[in-house]
C-alpha positions in Angstrom: 0.0 0.0 0.0 1.3 3.5 -0.8 2.3 5.6 2.2 -0.2 8.2 1.1 -3.0 5.6 1.0 -2.0 4.3 4.4 -2.0 7.8 5.9 -5.5 8.4 4.6 -6.7 5.1 5.9 -5.3 5.8 9.3 -6.9 9.3 9.4 -10.3 7.8 8.5 -10.0 5.0 11.1 -9.2 7.6 13.8 -11.7 10.1 12.6 -14.6 7.6 12.5 -13.4 5.6 15.5 -13.5 2.5 13.4 -11.0 -0.3 12.6 -8.9 -0.9 9.5 -10.8 -4.2 9.0 -14.2 -2.5 9.0 -13.1 0.3 6.6 -11.4 -2.1 4.2 -14.4 -4.5 4.2 -16.8 -1.7 3.4 -14.5 -0.4 0.7 -14.1 -3.8 -0.9 -17.9 -4.5 -0.8 -18.5 -1.2 -2.6 -15.8 -2.0 -5.1 -17.2 -5.5 -5.8 -20.7 -4.0 -6.2 -19.4 -1.5 -8.7 -17.9 -4.2 -10.8 -20.9 -6.6 -10.4 -19.0 -9.3 -8.6 -21.6 -11.8 -7.4 -22.0 -12.3 -3.7 -20.5 -15.4 -2.0 -22.5 -17.7 0.3 -21.6 -18.3 4.0 -19.0 -20.9 2.9 -17.3 -18.5 0.6 -18.5 -19.9 -2.6 -19.8 -18.0 -5.6 -22.7 -19.8 -7.3 -21.4 -19.0 -10.8 -18.1 -20.9 -10.1 -19.9 -24.1 -9.3 -21.0 -24.9 -12.9 
């Protein structure tokens, strides 16, 4: 990760009283949604991969 990205992440975590894990998870979910990545089930499988 770039130092500038890490600095921004640290600022956001501190400002929102959150955790890196929570911020990264939300960011990844939004990224996946933007690119229409299908959701995975509770076992981590994506239905389209099972065919």
